[in-house]
PDB file of N, CA, C, O and CB in Angstrom:
ATOM      1  N   MET A   1     103.249  86.151 112.500  1.00  0.00           N
ATOM      2  CA  MET A   1     102.981  84.704 111.594  1.00  0.00           C
ATOM      3  C   MET A   1     103.564  84.622 110.327  1.00  0.00           C
ATOM      4  O   MET A   1     104.169  85.513 109.730  1.00  0.00           O
ATOM      5  CB  MET A   1     101.488  84.434 111.259  1.00  0.00           C
ATOM      6  N   PRO A   2     103.307  83.356 109.927  1.00  0.00           N
ATOM      7  CA  PRO A   2     104.520  83.496 108.389  1.00  0.00           C
ATOM      8  C   PRO A   2     103.859  84.091 107.360  1.00  0.00           C
ATOM      9  O   PRO A   2     102.823  83.650 106.863  1.00  0.00           O
ATOM     10  CB  PRO A   2     105.115  81.935 107.598  1.00  0.00           C
ATOM     11  N   SER A   3     104.503  85.210 106.982  1.00  0.00           N
ATOM     12  CA  SER A   3     104.359  86.024 105.486  1.00  0.00           C
ATOM     13  C   SER A   3     105.122  85.571 104.492  1.00  0.00           C
ATOM     14  O   SER A   3     106.235  85.052 104.584  1.00  0.00           O
ATOM     15  CB  SER A   3     104.732  87.481 105.497  1.00  0.00           C
ATOM     16  N   PRO A   4     103.994  85.950 102.797  1.00  0.00           N
ATOM     17  CA  PRO A   4     104.957  85.855 101.569  1.00  0.00           C
ATOM     18  C   PRO A   4     106.058  86.766 101.901  1.00  0.00           C
ATOM     19  O   PRO A   4     105.629  87.784 102.445  1.00  0.00           O
ATOM     20  CB  PRO A   4     104.276  86.281 100.120  1.00  0.00           C
ATOM     21  N   TYR A   5     107.450  86.744 101.745  1.00  0.00           N
ATOM     22  CA  TYR A   5     108.321  87.755 101.596  1.00  0.00           C
ATOM     23  C   TYR A   5     108.667  87.622  99.737  1.00  0.00           C
ATOM     24  O   TYR A   5     108.641  86.650  98.982  1.00  0.00           O
ATOM     25  CB  TYR A   5     109.737  87.486 102.788  1.00  0.00           C
ATOM     26  N   ILE A   6     108.914  88.791  99.552  1.00  0.00           N
ATOM     27  CA  ILE A   6     108.746  88.861  98.015  1.00  0.00           C
ATOM     28  C   ILE A   6     110.033  89.552  97.475  1.00  0.00           C
ATOM     29  O   ILE A   6     110.226  90.652  97.993  1.00  0.00           O
ATOM     30  CB  ILE A   6     107.357  89.734  97.553  1.00  0.00           C
ATOM     31  N   GLU A   7     111.195  89.066  96.322  1.00  0.00           N
ATOM     32  CA  GLU A   7     112.240  89.946  96.369  1.00  0.00           C
ATOM     33  C   GLU A   7     112.309  89.617  94.629  1.00  0.00           C
ATOM     34  O   GLU A   7     112.201  88.555  94.016  1.00  0.00           O
ATOM     35  CB  GLU A   7     113.680  89.561  97.571  1.00  0.00           C
ATOM     36  N   ILE A   8     112.483  90.702  94.268  1.00  0.00           N
ATOM     37  CA  ILE A   8     112.328  91.025  92.530  1.00  0.00           C
ATOM     38  C   ILE A   8     113.592  92.145  92.122  1.00  0.00           C
ATOM     39  O   ILE A   8     113.740  93.110  92.872  1.00  0.00           O
ATOM     40  CB  ILE A   8     110.499  91.920  92.103  1.00  0.00           C
ATOM     41  N   GLU A   9     114.300  92.024  91.179  1.00  0.00           N
ATOM     42  CA  GLU A   9     115.427  92.879  90.890  1.00  0.00           C
ATOM     43  C   GLU A   9     115.150  93.010  89.113  1.00  0.00           C
ATOM     44  O   GLU A   9     114.867  91.973  88.512  1.00  0.00           O
ATOM     45  CB  GLU A   9     117.078  92.080  91.463  1.00  0.00           C
ATOM     46  N   GLY A  10     115.230  94.045  88.510  1.00  0.00           N
ATOM     47  CA  GLY A  10     115.596  94.059  87.370  1.00  0.00           C
ATOM     48  C   GLY A  10     115.198  95.989  86.998  1.00  0.00           C
ATOM     49  O   GLY A  10     115.480  97.033  87.585  1.00  0.00           O
ATOM     50  N   ASP A  11     114.573  95.718  85.971  1.00  0.00           N
ATOM     51  CA  ASP A  11     114.176  97.034  85.360  1.00  0.00           C
ATOM     52  C   ASP A  11     112.986  97.777  85.811  1.00  0.00           C
ATOM     53  O   ASP A  11     111.958  97.136  85.590  1.00  0.00           O
ATOM     54  CB  ASP A  11     113.984  96.852  84.027  1.00  0.00           C
ATOM     55  N   PHE A  12     112.766  99.065  86.443  1.00  0.00           N
ATOM     56  CA  PHE A  12     111.343  99.398  86.903  1.00  0.00           C
ATOM     57  C   PHE A  12     111.115 100.610  85.927  1.00  0.00           C
ATOM     58  O   PHE A  12     112.076 101.192  85.425  1.00  0.00           O
ATOM     59  CB  PHE A  12     111.173  99.804  88.652  1.00  0.00           C
ATOM     60  N   THR A  13     109.677 101.010  85.646  1.00  0.00           N
ATOM     61  CA  THR A  13     108.689 101.542  85.702  1.00  0.00           C
ATOM     62  C   THR A  13     107.792 102.507  86.469  1.00  0.00           C
ATOM     63  O   THR A  13     106.610 102.179  86.567  1.00  0.00           O
ATOM     64  CB  THR A  13     108.407 100.911  85.595  1.00  0.00           C
ATOM     65  N   SER A  14     108.218 103.741  87.071  1.00  0.00           N
ATOM     66  CA  SER A  14     107.527 104.014  87.822  1.00  0.00           C
ATOM     67  C   SER A  14     106.309 104.715  87.475  1.00  0.00           C
ATOM     68  O   SER A  14     106.227 105.217  86.354  1.00  0.00           O
ATOM     69  CB  SER A  14     108.155 104.462  88.524  1.00  0.00           C
ATOM     70  N   MET A  15     105.456 104.801  88.210  1.00  0.00           N
ATOM     71  CA  MET A  15     104.161 105.656  88.194  1.00  0.00           C
ATOM     72  C   MET A  15     103.892 106.288  87.094  1.00  0.00           C
ATOM     73  O   MET A  15     102.893 106.102  86.399  1.00  0.00           O
ATOM     74  CB  MET A  15     104.114 106.626  89.123  1.00  0.00           C
ATOM     75  N   SER A  16     105.153 107.400  86.801  1.00  0.00           N
ATOM     76  CA  SER A  16     105.332 108.721  85.957  1.00  0.00           C
ATOM     77  C   SER A  16     105.793 108.433  84.578  1.00  0.00           C
ATOM     78  O   SER A  16     105.939 109.382  83.807  1.00  0.00           O
ATOM     79  CB  SER A  16     106.388 109.711  86.609  1.00  0.00           C
ATOM     80  N   GLY A  17     106.108 106.870  84.075  1.00  0.00           N
ATOM     81  CA  GLY A  17     106.351 106.034  82.978  1.00  0.00           C
ATOM     82  C   GLY A  17     108.026 106.409  82.815  1.00  0.00           C
ATOM     83  O   GLY A  17     108.638 106.528  81.753  1.00  0.00           O
ATOM     84  N   GLN A  18     108.477 106.532  83.977  1.00  0.00           N
ATOM     85  CA  GLN A  18     109.976 107.006  83.846  1.00  0.00           C
ATOM     86  C   GLN A  18     110.748 105.334  84.237  1.00  0.00           C
ATOM     87  O   GLN A  18     110.611 104.622  85.232  1.00  0.00           O
ATOM     88  CB  GLN A  18     110.431 108.580  85.233  1.00  0.00           C
ATOM     89  N   GLN A  19     111.511 105.156  83.066  1.00  0.00           N
ATOM     90  CA  GLN A  19     112.460 103.855  83.613  1.00  0.00           C
ATOM     91  C   GLN A  19     113.538 104.047  84.259  1.00  0.00           C
ATOM     92  O   GLN A  19     114.314 104.946  83.936  1.00  0.00           O
ATOM     93  CB  GLN A  19     112.966 103.025  82.652  1.00  0.00           C
ATOM     94  N   GLN A  20     113.726 103.355  85.122  1.00  0.00           N
ATOM     95  CA  GLN A  20     114.584 103.191  86.344  1.00  0.00           C
ATOM     96  C   GLN A  20     115.624 101.815  85.946  1.00  0.00           C
ATOM     97  O   GLN A  20     115.147 100.683  86.030  1.00  0.00           O
ATOM     98  CB  GLN A  20     113.490 102.902  87.841  1.00  0.00           C
ATOM     99  N   PRO A  21     116.892 101.993  85.564  1.00  0.00           N
ATOM    100  CA  PRO A  21     117.427 100.584  85.496  1.00  0.00           C
ATOM    101  C   PRO A  21     118.101 100.175  86.880  1.00  0.00           C
ATOM    102  O   PRO A  21     118.541 100.950  87.729  1.00  0.00           O
ATOM    103  CB  PRO A  21     118.519 100.463  84.282  1.00  0.00           C
ATOM    104  N   ASN A  22     118.079  98.446  86.925  1.00  0.00           N
ATOM    105  CA  ASN A  22     119.129  97.687  88.368  1.00  0.00           C
ATOM    106  C   ASN A  22     118.166  98.214  89.467  1.00  0.00           C
ATOM    107  O   ASN A  22     118.662  98.477  90.562  1.00  0.00           O
ATOM    108  CB  ASN A  22     121.175  98.452  88.699  1.00  0.00           C
ATOM    109  N   TYR A  23     116.912  98.381  89.285  1.00  0.00           N
ATOM    110  CA  TYR A  23     115.829  98.422  90.720  1.00  0.00           C
ATOM    111  C   TYR A  23     115.688  96.862  91.218  1.00  0.00           C
ATOM    112  O   TYR A  23     115.941  95.750  90.754  1.00  0.00           O
ATOM    113  CB  TYR A  23     113.973  99.092  90.278  1.00  0.00           C
ATOM    114  N   MET A  24     115.118  97.433  92.474  1.00  0.00           N
ATOM    115  CA  MET A  24     114.999  95.975  93.578  1.00  0.00           C
ATOM    116  C   MET A  24     113.778  96.460  93.939  1.00  0.00           C
ATOM    117  O   MET A  24     113.590  97.676  93.911  1.00  0.00           O
ATOM    118  CB  MET A  24     116.209  95.646  95.081  1.00  0.00           C
ATOM    119  N   MET A  25     113.057  95.828  94.219  1.00  0.00           N
ATOM    120  CA  MET A  25     111.771  95.599  95.169  1.00  0.00           C
ATOM    121  C   MET A  25     112.038  94.202  96.657  1.00  0.00           C
ATOM    122  O   MET A  25     112.300  93.002  96.569  1.00  0.00           O
ATOM    123  CB  MET A  25     110.321  94.960  93.821  1.00  0.00           C
ATOM    124  N   LEU A  26     111.793  95.192  97.999  1.00  0.00           N
ATOM    125  CA  LEU A  26     111.546  93.704  98.710  1.00  0.00           C
ATOM    126  C   LEU A  26     110.276  94.050  99.371  1.00  0.00           C
ATOM    127  O   LEU A  26     110.195  95.142  99.935  1.00  0.00           O
ATOM    128  CB  LEU A  26     112.810  93.103  99.907  1.00  0.00           C
ATOM    129  N   ALA A  27     109.457  93.385  99.365  1.00  0.00           N
ATOM    130  CA  ALA A  27     107.865  93.484 100.104  1.00  0.00           C
ATOM    131  C   ALA A  27     107.526  92.375 100.551  1.00  0.00           C
ATOM    132  O   ALA A  27     107.937  91.380  99.953  1.00  0.00           O
ATOM    133  CB  ALA A  27     106.640  93.871  99.233  1.00  0.00           C
ATOM    134  N   ALA A  28     106.590  92.195 101.855  1.00  0.00           N
ATOM    135  CA  ALA A  28     106.275  91.197 102.652  1.00  0.00           C
ATOM    136  C   ALA A  28     104.625  92.110 102.925  1.00  0.00           C
ATOM    137  O   ALA A  28     104.222  93.264 103.076  1.00  0.00           O
ATOM    138  CB  ALA A  28     107.570  90.853 104.083  1.00  0.00           C
ATOM    139  N   ILE A  29     104.032  90.544 102.851  1.00  0.00           N
ATOM    140  CA  ILE A  29     102.572  90.812 102.610  1.00  0.00           C
ATOM    141  C   ILE A  29     102.186  89.649 103.706  1.00  0.00           C
ATOM    142  O   ILE A  29     102.746  88.552 103.712  1.00  0.00           O
ATOM    143  CB  ILE A  29     101.943  90.607 100.831  1.00  0.00           C
ATOM    144  N   CYS A  30     101.019  90.082 104.756  1.00  0.00           N
ATOM    145  CA  CYS A  30     100.528  89.464 106.091  1.00  0.00           C
ATOM    146  C   CYS A  30      99.365  89.878 106.194  1.00  0.00           C
ATOM    147  O   CYS A  30      99.071  91.025 106.533  1.00  0.00           O
ATOM    148  CB  CYS A  30     101.237  89.764 107.330  1.00  0.00           C
ATOM    149  N   PRO A  31      98.448  88.841 105.867  1.00  0.00           N
ATOM    150  CA  PRO A  31      97.074  88.759 105.959  1.00  0.00           C
ATOM    151  C   PRO A  31      96.535  88.609 107.518  1.00  0.00           C
ATOM    152  O   PRO A  31      97.110  87.802 108.247  1.00  0.00           O
ATOM    153  CB  PRO A  31      96.652  87.575 105.075  1.00  0.00           C
ATOM    154  N   LEU A  32      95.464  89.365 108.007  1.00  0.00           N
ATOM    155  CA  LEU A  32      95.100  89.524 109.150  1.00  0.00           C
ATOM    156  C   LEU A  32      93.816  89.014 108.946  1.00  0.00           C
ATOM    157  O   LEU A  32      93.446  88.816 107.789  1.00  0.00           O
ATOM    158  CB  LEU A  32      95.268  90.789 109.684  1.00  0.00           C
ATOM    159  N   GLN A  33      92.615  88.620 110.483  1.00  0.00           N
ATOM    160  CA  GLN A  33      91.894  88.286 110.265  1.00  0.00           C
ATOM    161  C   GLN A  33      90.813  89.887 109.281  1.00  0.00           C
ATOM    162  O   GLN A  33      90.062  89.453 108.409  1.00  0.00           O
ATOM    163  CB  GLN A  33      91.674  87.507 111.557  1.00  0.00           C
ATOM    164  N   GLU A  34      90.801  90.856 109.386  1.00  0.00           N
ATOM    165  CA  GLU A  34      89.745  91.589 109.274  1.00  0.00           C
ATOM    166  C   GLU A  34      90.497  92.468 107.936  1.00  0.00           C
ATOM    167  O   GLU A  34      89.778  92.839 107.008  1.00  0.00           O
ATOM    168  CB  GLU A  34      89.251  92.402 110.797  1.00  0.00           C
ATOM    169  N   ASN A  35      92.664  92.892 107.923  1.00  0.00           N
ATOM    170  CA  ASN A  35      92.828  93.686 107.270  1.00  0.00           C
ATOM    171  C   ASN A  35      94.562  92.726 106.785  1.00  0.00           C
ATOM    172  O   ASN A  35      95.212  91.851 107.358  1.00  0.00           O
ATOM    173  CB  ASN A  35      92.572  95.269 108.054  1.00  0.00           C
ATOM    174  N   THR A  36      94.717  93.394 105.637  1.00  0.00           N
ATOM    175  CA  THR A  36      96.041  92.792 105.242  1.00  0.00           C
ATOM    176  C   THR A  36      97.188  94.114 105.708  1.00  0.00           C
ATOM    177  O   THR A  36      96.645  95.206 105.877  1.00  0.00           O
ATOM    178  CB  THR A  36      96.031  92.359 103.343  1.00  0.00           C
ATOM    179  N   VAL A  37      98.183  94.078 105.844  1.00  0.00           N
ATOM    180  CA  VAL A  37      99.656  94.786 106.159  1.00  0.00           C
ATOM    181  C   VAL A  37     100.416  94.264 104.786  1.00  0.00           C
ATOM    182  O   VAL A  37     100.438  93.107 104.365  1.00  0.00           O
ATOM    183  CB  VAL A  37     100.552  94.152 107.844  1.00  0.00           C
ATOM    184  N   PHE A  38     101.008  95.389 104.226  1.00  0.00           N
ATOM    185  CA  PHE A  38     101.732  95.080 103.162  1.00  0.00           C
ATOM    186  C   PHE A  38     102.772  96.398 103.515  1.00  0.00           C
ATOM    187  O   PHE A  38     102.466  97.538 103.865  1.00  0.00           O
ATOM    188  CB  PHE A  38     100.826  94.985 101.625  1.00  0.00           C
ATOM    189  N   VAL A  39     104.170  95.770 103.274  1.00  0.00           N
ATOM    190  CA  VAL A  39     105.255  96.579 103.798  1.00  0.00           C
ATOM    191  C   VAL A  39     106.704  96.562 102.176  1.00  0.00           C
ATOM    192  O   VAL A  39     107.300  95.485 102.132  1.00  0.00           O
ATOM    193  CB  VAL A  39     105.846  95.581 105.666  1.00  0.00           C
ATOM    194  N   LYS A  40     106.959  97.154 101.545  1.00  0.00           N
ATOM    195  CA  LYS A  40     107.298  97.302 100.575  1.00  0.00           C
ATOM    196  C   LYS A  40     108.751  98.754 100.462  1.00  0.00           C
ATOM    197  O   LYS A  40     108.774  99.849 101.024  1.00  0.00           O
ATOM    198  CB  LYS A  40     105.894  97.401  99.923  1.00  0.00           C
ATOM    199  N   MET A  41     109.763  98.123  99.521  1.00  0.00           N
ATOM    200  CA  MET A  41     111.020  98.876  99.768  1.00  0.00           C
ATOM    201  C   MET A  41     111.219  98.631  98.055  1.00  0.00           C
ATOM    202  O   MET A  41     111.187  97.579  97.417  1.00  0.00           O
ATOM    203  CB  MET A  41     112.343  98.153 101.100  1.00  0.00           C
ATOM    204  N   THR A  42     111.406  99.845  97.663  1.00  0.00           N
ATOM    205  CA  THR A  42     111.495  99.753  96.367  1.00  0.00           C
ATOM    206  C   THR A  42     112.831 101.003  96.122  1.00  0.00           C
ATOM    207  O   THR A  42     112.528 102.128  96.518  1.00  0.00           O
ATOM    208  CB  THR A  42     109.866 100.023  95.628  1.00  0.00           C
ATOM    209  N   GLY A  43     113.977 100.873  95.621  1.00  0.00           N
ATOM    210  CA  GLY A  43     114.959 101.604  94.697  1.00  0.00           C
ATOM    211  C   GLY A  43     116.009 101.104  94.046  1.00  0.00           C
ATOM    212  O   GLY A  43     115.855 100.035  93.455  1.00  0.00           O
ATOM    213  N   PRO A  44     117.382 101.816  94.019  1.00  0.00           N
ATOM    214  CA  PRO A  44     118.359 101.061  93.419  1.00  0.00           C
ATOM    215  C   PRO A  44     118.978  99.688  93.830  1.00  0.00           C
ATOM    216  O   PRO A  44     119.436  99.266  94.892  1.00  0.00           O
ATOM    217  CB  PRO A  44     119.239 101.825  93.366  1.00  0.00           C
ATOM    218  N   ALA A  45     118.832  99.203  92.704  1.00  0.00           N
ATOM    219  CA  ALA A  45     119.391  97.251  93.637  1.00  0.00           C
ATOM    220  C   ALA A  45     120.063  97.329  94.534  1.00  0.00           C
ATOM    221  O   ALA A  45     119.678  96.866  95.608  1.00  0.00           O
ATOM    222  CB  ALA A  45     120.408  96.028  92.893  1.00  0.00           C
ATOM    223  N   SER A  46     121.390  97.984  94.403  1.00  0.00           N
ATOM    224  CA  SER A  46     122.664  98.095  95.344  1.00  0.00           C
ATOM    225  C   SER A  46     122.285  99.153  96.732  1.00  0.00           C
ATOM    226  O   SER A  46     123.069  99.091  97.679  1.00  0.00           O
ATOM    227  CB  SER A  46     124.084  98.824  94.318  1.00  0.00           C
ATOM    228  N   THR A  47     121.172 100.044  96.826  1.00  0.00           N
ATOM    229  CA  THR A  47     120.662 100.797  97.828  1.00  0.00           C
ATOM    230  C   THR A  47     120.077  99.504  99.152  1.00  0.00           C
ATOM    231  O   THR A  47     120.547  99.197 100.247  1.00  0.00           O
ATOM    232  CB  THR A  47     119.352 101.871  97.042  1.00  0.00           C
ATOM    233  N   VAL A  48     118.443  98.845  98.107  1.00  0.00           N
ATOM    234  CA  VAL A  48     117.470  98.108  98.698  1.00  0.00           C
ATOM    235  C   VAL A  48     118.703  97.229  98.770  1.00  0.00           C
ATOM    236  O   VAL A  48     118.805  96.991  99.974  1.00  0.00           O
ATOM    237  CB  VAL A  48     115.980  97.700  97.966  1.00  0.00           C
ATOM    238  N   GLY A  49     119.603  96.675  98.199  1.00  0.00           N
ATOM    239  CA  GLY A  49     120.126  94.892  98.626  1.00  0.00           C
ATOM    240  C   GLY A  49     121.350  95.528 100.108  1.00  0.00           C
ATOM    241  O   GLY A  49     121.995  94.829 100.889  1.00  0.00           O
ATOM    242  N   ALA A  50     121.299  96.591 100.047  1.00  0.00           N
ATOM    243  CA  ALA A  50     122.352  96.576 101.574  1.00  0.00           C
ATOM    244  C   ALA A  50     121.395  96.902 102.594  1.00  0.00           C
ATOM    245  O   ALA A  50     121.777  96.970 103.762  1.00  0.00           O
ATOM    246  CB  ALA A  50     123.767  97.868 101.699  1.00  0.00           C
ATOM    247  N   GLU A  51     119.979  97.150 102.235  1.00  0.00           N
ATOM    248  CA  GLU A  51     119.386  97.839 103.887  1.00  0.00           C
ATOM    249  C   GLU A  51     118.238  96.418 103.710  1.00  0.00           C
ATOM    250  O   GLU A  51     117.069  96.516 104.081  1.00  0.00           O
ATOM    251  CB  GLU A  51     118.374 100.164 103.969  1.00  0.00           C
ATOM    252  N   LYS A  52     119.007  94.678 102.869  1.00  0.00           N
ATOM    253  CA  LYS A  52     117.669  94.135 103.589  1.00  0.00           C
ATOM    254  C   LYS A  52     117.204  93.724 104.790  1.00  0.00           C
ATOM    255  O   LYS A  52     116.063  93.813 105.243  1.00  0.00           O
ATOM    256  CB  LYS A  52     117.368  93.309 103.174  1.00  0.00           C
ATOM    257  N   GLU A  53     118.779  92.986 105.556  1.00  0.00           N
ATOM    258  CA  GLU A  53     118.360  92.419 106.359  1.00  0.00           C
ATOM    259  C   GLU A  53     117.598  93.982 107.298  1.00  0.00           C
ATOM    260  O   GLU A  53     116.567  93.706 107.911  1.00  0.00           O
ATOM    261  CB  GLU A  53     119.574  91.379 106.941  1.00  0.00           C
ATOM    262  N   HIS A  54     117.774  94.542 107.335  1.00  0.00           N
ATOM    263  CA  HIS A  54     117.207  95.465 108.210  1.00  0.00           C
ATOM    264  C   HIS A  54     115.536  95.781 107.854  1.00  0.00           C
ATOM    265  O   HIS A  54     114.575  96.262 108.455  1.00  0.00           O
ATOM    266  CB  HIS A  54     118.140  96.790 108.106  1.00  0.00           C
ATOM    267  N   PHE A  55     115.810  95.214 106.521  1.00  0.00           N
ATOM    268  CA  PHE A  55     113.472  95.578 105.881  1.00  0.00           C
ATOM    269  C   PHE A  55     113.318  94.245 106.938  1.00  0.00           C
ATOM    270  O   PHE A  55     112.511  94.264 107.867  1.00  0.00           O
ATOM    271  CB  PHE A  55     112.500  95.007 103.098  1.00  0.00           C
ATOM    272  N   LYS A  56     114.166  93.146 106.673  1.00  0.00           N
ATOM    273  CA  LYS A  56     113.630  91.683 107.561  1.00  0.00           C
ATOM    274  C   LYS A  56     113.592  92.287 109.014  1.00  0.00           C
ATOM    275  O   LYS A  56     112.649  92.578 109.749  1.00  0.00           O
ATOM    276  CB  LYS A  56     114.896  90.091 107.499  1.00  0.00           C
ATOM    277  N   VAL A  57     114.929  92.369 109.161  1.00  0.00           N
ATOM    278  CA  VAL A  57     114.051  92.925 111.054  1.00  0.00           C
ATOM    279  C   VAL A  57     112.781  93.951 111.191  1.00  0.00           C
ATOM    280  O   VAL A  57     111.934  93.936 112.084  1.00  0.00           O
ATOM    281  CB  VAL A  57     115.325  94.017 112.170  1.00  0.00           C
ATOM    282  N   PHE A  58     112.850  94.678 110.285  1.00  0.00           N
ATOM    283  CA  PHE A  58     111.052  95.613 110.692  1.00  0.00           C
ATOM    284  C   PHE A  58     110.097  94.650 110.593  1.00  0.00           C
ATOM    285  O   PHE A  58     109.157  94.418 111.354  1.00  0.00           O
ATOM    286  CB  PHE A  58     110.372  96.995 109.445  1.00  0.00           C
ATOM    287  N   CYS A  59     110.470  94.033 109.442  1.00  0.00           N
ATOM    288  CA  CYS A  59     108.991  93.114 108.674  1.00  0.00           C
ATOM    289  C   CYS A  59     108.877  92.500 110.546  1.00  0.00           C
ATOM    290  O   CYS A  59     107.846  92.778 111.158  1.00  0.00           O
ATOM    291  CB  CYS A  59     109.490  91.260 106.759  1.00  0.00           C
ATOM    292  N   ASN A  60     109.991  91.709 111.256  1.00  0.00           N
ATOM    293  CA  ASN A  60     110.026  90.565 111.837  1.00  0.00           C
ATOM    294  C   ASN A  60     109.310  91.409 112.881  1.00  0.00           C
ATOM    295  O   ASN A  60     108.477  90.733 113.485  1.00  0.00           O
ATOM    296  CB  ASN A  60     111.415  89.723 112.062  1.00  0.00           C
ATOM    297  N   SER A  61     109.369  92.574 113.249  1.00  0.00           N
ATOM    298  CA  SER A  61     109.763  93.142 114.670  1.00  0.00           C
ATOM    299  C   SER A  61     107.872  94.047 114.665  1.00  0.00           C
ATOM    300  O   SER A  61     107.596  94.886 115.522  1.00  0.00           O
ATOM    301  CB  SER A  61     111.760  94.541 114.647  1.00  0.00           C
ATOM    302  N   ILE A  62     107.060  93.710 113.781  1.00  0.00           N
ATOM    303  CA  ILE A  62     105.538  94.457 113.292  1.00  0.00           C
ATOM    304  C   ILE A  62     104.727  93.073 114.245  1.00  0.00           C
ATOM    305  O   ILE A  62     104.961  91.908 113.926  1.00  0.00           O
ATOM    306  CB  ILE A  62     105.092  94.553 110.917  1.00  0.00           C
ATOM    307  N   THR A  63     103.990  93.341 115.155  1.00  0.00           N
ATOM    308  CA  THR A  63     102.853  92.749 116.236  1.00  0.00           C
ATOM    309  C   THR A  63     101.490  93.608 115.931  1.00  0.00           C
ATOM    310  O   THR A  63     101.152  94.744 115.599  1.00  0.00           O
ATOM    311  CB  THR A  63     103.381  93.008 118.054  1.00  0.00           C
ATOM    312  N   LYS A  64     100.841  92.140 116.308  1.00  0.00           N
ATOM    313  CA  LYS A  64      99.447  92.842 115.850  1.00  0.00           C
ATOM    314  C   LYS A  64      99.013  93.848 117.252  1.00  0.00           C
ATOM    315  O   LYS A  64      99.590  93.727 118.333  1.00  0.00           O
ATOM    316  CB  LYS A  64      98.049  91.441 115.472  1.00  0.00           C
ATOM    317  N   GLY A  65      98.130  94.635 117.053  1.00  0.00           N
ATOM    318  CA  GLY A  65      98.049  95.579 118.182  1.00  0.00           C
ATOM    319  C   GLY A  65      99.089  96.754 117.806  1.00  0.00           C
ATOM    320  O   GLY A  65      98.749  97.909 117.548  1.00  0.00           O
ATOM    321  N   GLY A  66     100.523  96.230 117.819  1.00  0.00           N
ATOM    322  CA  GLY A  66     101.490  97.778 117.395  1.00  0.00           C
ATOM    323  C   GLY A  66     101.684  98.778 118.610  1.00  0.00           C
ATOM    324  O   GLY A  66     100.697  98.876 119.338  1.00  0.00           O
ATOM    325  N   ASP A  67     102.630  99.424 118.899  1.00  0.00           N
ATOM    326  CA  ASP A  67     102.646 100.491 119.467  1.00  0.00           C
ATOM    327  C   ASP A  67     101.471 101.516 118.804  1.00  0.00           C
ATOM    328  O   ASP A  67     101.047 101.537 117.648  1.00  0.00           O
ATOM    329  CB  ASP A  67     104.042 100.925 119.409  1.00  0.00           C
ATOM    330  N   HIS A  68     101.140 102.274 119.848  1.00  0.00           N
ATOM    331  CA  HIS A  68     100.363 103.739 119.831  1.00  0.00           C
ATOM    332  C   HIS A  68     101.310 104.949 120.369  1.00  0.00           C
ATOM    333  O   HIS A  68     102.352 105.034 121.018  1.00  0.00           O
ATOM    334  CB  HIS A  68      98.938 103.683 120.886  1.00  0.00           C
ATOM    335  N   SER A  69     100.527 105.702 119.846  1.00  0.00           N
ATOM    336  CA  SER A  69     101.733 107.021 120.275  1.00  0.00           C
ATOM    337  C   SER A  69     101.623 107.423 121.961  1.00  0.00           C
ATOM    338  O   SER A  69     102.454 108.132 122.529  1.00  0.00           O
ATOM    339  CB  SER A  69     101.283 108.765 119.240  1.00  0.00           C
ATOM    340  N   ASP A  70     100.559 106.886 122.548  1.00  0.00           N
ATOM    341  CA  ASP A  70     100.632 107.156 123.783  1.00  0.00           C
ATOM    342  C   ASP A  70     101.595 106.379 124.817  1.00  0.00           C
ATOM    343  O   ASP A  70     101.645 106.691 126.007  1.00  0.00           O
ATOM    344  CB  ASP A  70      99.430 107.081 124.110  1.00  0.00           C
ATOM    345  N   GLY A  71     102.415 105.256 124.204  1.00  0.00           N
ATOM    346  CA  GLY A  71     103.142 104.539 124.394  1.00  0.00           C
ATOM    347  C   GLY A  71     102.682 102.967 125.004  1.00  0.00           C
ATOM    348  O   GLY A  71     103.491 102.148 125.440  1.00  0.00           O
ATOM    349  N   THR A  72     101.019 102.739 124.912  1.00  0.00           N
ATOM    350  CA  THR A  72     100.224 101.762 125.046  1.00  0.00           C
ATOM    351  C   THR A  72     100.107 100.660 123.766  1.00  0.00           C
ATOM    352  O   THR A  72     100.331 100.940 122.589  1.00  0.00           O
ATOM    353  CB  THR A  72      99.020 102.405 125.370  1.00  0.00           C
ATOM    354  N   THR A  73      99.784  99.612 124.180  1.00  0.00           N
ATOM    355  CA  THR A  73      99.448  98.698 123.206  1.00  0.00           C
ATOM    356  C   THR A  73      98.134  98.186 123.420  1.00  0.00           C
ATOM    357  O   THR A  73      97.577  98.345 124.506  1.00  0.00           O
ATOM    358  CB  THR A  73     100.372  97.667 123.137  1.00  0.00           C
ATOM    359  N   GLU A  74      97.440  97.413 122.202  1.00  0.00           N
ATOM    360  CA  GLU A  74      95.923  96.697 122.605  1.00  0.00           C
ATOM    361  C   GLU A  74      96.209  95.826 123.457  1.00  0.00           C
ATOM    362  O   GLU A  74      95.107  95.588 123.951  1.00  0.00           O
ATOM    363  CB  GLU A  74      95.057  95.941 121.483  1.00  0.00           C
ATOM    364  N   GLU A  75      97.001  95.133 124.008  1.00  0.00           N
ATOM    365  CA  GLU A  75      97.056  94.100 124.575  1.00  0.00           C
ATOM    366  C   GLU A  75      97.240  94.708 126.293  1.00  0.00           C
ATOM    367  O   GLU A  75      96.835  93.882 127.111  1.00  0.00           O
ATOM    368  CB  GLU A  75      98.224  93.180 123.839  1.00  0.00           C
ATOM    369  N   ASN A  76      97.845  96.157 126.972  1.00  0.00           N
ATOM    370  CA  ASN A  76      97.856  96.636 128.096  1.00  0.00           C
ATOM    371  C   ASN A  76      96.859  97.819 127.746  1.00  0.00           C
ATOM    372  O   ASN A  76      97.189  98.685 128.555  1.00  0.00           O
ATOM    373  CB  ASN A  76      99.272  96.920 128.637  1.00  0.00           C
ATOM    374  N   LYS A  77      95.876  98.302 127.024  1.00  0.00           N
ATOM    375  CA  LYS A  77      94.758  98.912 127.210  1.00  0.00           C
ATOM    376  C   LYS A  77      93.810  98.465 128.162  1.00  0.00           C
ATOM    377  O   LYS A  77      92.751  99.074 128.312  1.00  0.00           O
ATOM    378  CB  LYS A  77      94.248  98.983 126.173  1.00  0.00           C
TER     379      LYS A  77
END
């Protein structure tokens, strides 16, 4: 399902208050009927930027029901 995609770049302050210059955050938000799935990647801009396409592929691979540890999905249970 279409979901908002967010890309932010700049200085980042961690929860401990430490300043991190030149950081990047990628995020996707997928609202479902009863839940919302948030996917986020935060880190140095050079590292996160290099993984941007992998992040998008990962987000596009998420499906309702998902994989379970026993290899089944909600659809084939």
